[in-house]
C-alpha positions as CSV (number, residue, x, y, z in Angstrom):
1,X,121.0,147.0,55.1
2,X,118.1,146.6,57.5
3,X,118.8,145.9,61.2
4,X,118.1,142.4,62.3
5,X,115.1,142.5,64.6
6,X,114.9,140.3,67.5
7,X,112.0,139.8,70.0
8,X,113.0,141.4,73.3
9,X,111.5,140.7,76.7
10,X,112.3,143.0,79.6
11,X,111.3,141.7,83.0
12,X,110.5,144.6,85.4
13,X,108.8,147.8,84.7
14,X,110.8,149.9,87.2
15,X,113.3,152.7,86.3
16,X,115.8,150.4,84.6
17,X,113.2,148.3,82.7
18,X,111.2,151.1,81.3
19,X,114.3,153.2,80.4
20,X,115.9,150.2,78.7
21,X,112.7,149.7,76.7
22,X,112.5,153.3,75.7
23,X,116.2,153.3,74.6
24,X,115.6,150.3,72.4
25,X,112.6,151.8,70.8
26,X,114.5,155.0,70.1
27,X,117.1,153.0,68.4
28,X,114.6,151.4,66.0
29,X,113.7,148.2,67.8
30,X,110.1,147.3,67.2
31,X,109.4,144.1,69.1
32,X,110.0,145.1,72.7
33,X,107.7,143.7,75.6
34,X,107.9,144.7,79.2
35,X,106.3,142.6,81.9
36,X,106.0,143.1,85.6
37,X,104.5,141.0,88.4
38,X,102.5,144.0,89.7
39,X,99.2,144.9,88.1
40,X,99.7,148.6,89.2
41,X,102.4,151.0,88.3
42,X,104.6,151.9,90.1
43,X,104.9,148.5,91.8
44,X,104.5,149.1,95.5
45,X,107.5,146.8,96.3
46,X,109.7,148.0,93.5
47,X,113.3,149.0,94.3
48,X,112.7,152.6,93.2
49,X,109.4,152.9,95.0
50,X,109.4,150.9,98.2
51,X,110.2,152.1,101.7
52,X,113.9,151.2,101.4
53,X,114.4,153.2,98.2
54,X,117.4,151.4,97.1
55,X,117.4,153.3,93.9
56,X,117.8,157.1,94.1
57,X,118.4,159.9,91.8
58,X,121.8,161.7,91.8
59,X,122.4,164.4,94.3
60,X,125.0,167.2,93.7
61,X,128.2,167.3,95.7
62,X,127.5,170.8,97.1
63,X,124.2,169.4,98.6
64,X,125.9,166.4,100.1
65,X,128.5,168.7,101.8
66,X,125.8,171.0,103.2
67,X,123.9,168.0,104.6
68,X,127.0,166.5,106.1
69,X,128.0,169.8,107.8
70,X,124.6,170.0,109.6
């Protein structure tokens, strides 16, 4: 039985938006559209790119301990 295909619109081309689109495509979705208000990537005011950097990659526990001890 073929998968039911739905049109999918993802708003935002940051880390979460693009990784969601990639995951859907890897699972066989074919009609995935990503839009963003910025005309350049990465968006200068995006959560993973702006000065506040509200989205960060994971840091190991040992590194956190070393930083806290300084």
